[in-house]
C-alpha positions in Angstrom: 41.0 -39.6 132.4 39.4 -40.0 135.7 35.7 -40.7 135.9 33.4 -38.7 138.4 29.9 -39.3 139.6 27.5 -36.4 140.7 24.5 -37.5 143.0 22.0 -34.8 143.4 19.7 -34.2 146.4 17.0 -31.6 146.0 15.6 -31.9 149.4 12.8 -34.0 148.3 14.5 -36.5 146.2 18.1 -38.1 145.5 19.4 -38.9 141.9 22.6 -41.1 142.2 24.5 -40.8 139.1 25.2 -44.3 137.7 27.1 -43.2 134.5 29.4 -40.5 135.7 31.6 -38.0 133.6 35.1 -38.1 132.4 36.9 -34.9 133.7 40.4 -33.8 133.8 40.8 -33.9 137.6 39.0 -33.3 141.0 39.3 -29.5 140.5 37.3 -29.6 137.2 34.7 -32.1 139.0 34.4 -29.5 142.0 33.8 -26.8 139.3 31.0 -29.0 137.6 29.4 -29.7 141.0 29.2 -26.0 141.8 27.9 -25.3 138.3 25.1 -27.9 138.4 23.4 -26.6 141.5 21.8 -23.2 139.9 20.4 -25.2 137.2 18.7 -27.7 139.6 17.4 -24.9 141.8 15.9 -23.2 138.7 14.0 -26.4 137.8 12.9 -27.0 141.3 11.9 -23.5 142.2 8.0 -23.8 141.5 7.8 -26.5 144.3 8.7 -24.2 147.3 10.2 -21.1 148.5 12.7 -22.9 150.8 15.1 -25.5 149.5 18.5 -26.9 150.0 20.2 -28.4 147.1 23.3 -30.6 147.4 25.8 -32.2 144.8 28.1 -35.0 146.1 31.0 -35.9 143.8 32.2 -39.4 143.9 35.5 -40.7 142.6 35.9 -44.0 140.5 36.1 -45.9 143.8 32.9 -44.5 145.0 34.4 -42.3 147.6 32.8 -39.0 148.2 35.4 -36.2 147.5 33.5 -33.1 147.5 30.2 -31.7 148.6 28.4 -28.7 147.3 25.3 -27.1 148.9 23.3 -24.4 147.8 20.5 -22.9 150.0 17.5 -21.0 148.4 15.1 -18.9 150.2 12.5 -16.9 148.5 10.1 -14.8 150.5 7.7 -11.9 150.2 8.5 -9.0 152.2 5.2 -7.4 151.7 2.5 -10.0 151.8 0.0 -7.9 149.9 2.4 -7.9 147.0 2.0 -11.6 146.5 -1.7 -11.0 145.6 -0.9 -8.8 142.7 
């Protein structure tokens, strides 16, 4: 089974996956990359209101084969509501 590596960039730091995961194929790696990003965003949300999260998928040869990006923008519409 092929091994894929998932490198995460949360806009402030990058984590390189040195271990990887064995998955059925590249489509499964794509699905995993997309599924990872909401969890990363949820963990990093307290650090700011605007962030871009990226997951790069590398194959066993180190080639980037897929990139998933999630943009998160959180903003108050009524500034007074933030004080409540």
